[in-house]
DONUMI-684998 format. One record per residue (C-alpha): x, y, z. Coordinates in steps of 0.05 Angstrom, whole numbers, plus 5000, padded with zeros to 4 digits. Layout:
% residues N
XYZ ...
END
This chain:
% residues 76
369759082679 370559142754 366159602796 369960132834 370459972908 365860412950 369460753007 367160543077 371061093113 374161763097 380162113125 378662773160 380863163099 376762733052 370562833096 371663593094 372063563019 366063103012 361763553056 364564203028 366264443098 372464733131 376864363180 375064793241 367664703228 368363953223 372863913285 367664283326 362063843299 365863223320 367663543387 360263673402 358662943387 354363113326 358762693280 362362063302 369661943283 374861433301 382361353297 386660843262 393660963284 394661713279 389261813226 382362083244 377161733202 369761833192 365461263166 361161353104 355361123147 356661683198 357162203143 350661963112 347161963180 349662673193 346962903126 340362543138 339562913204 340763573170 335863403114 330763223167 330863933193 335863873250 340364483248 347764473266 350865113290 358365173281 362165403342 369465573347 373665063383 378264473375 377463743391 377863563464 384763333484 386062633459 381262693400 385962993350 
END
């Protein structure tokens, strides 16, 4: 029996679903530099490592305040 392959990166939508957060909240979090993302072609991706690091910061007591706003031009 083969082990399922663990994902190394998530699409933007998958990251929203994994975190249980909305798109606008995640966009603003990336825009503020609190969560790192990268692009492959036209797809915005977020590494599993970045998601875990973000969660670890929150669990360590660092708060993240959602703000309205979109990604800076060129980041979408």
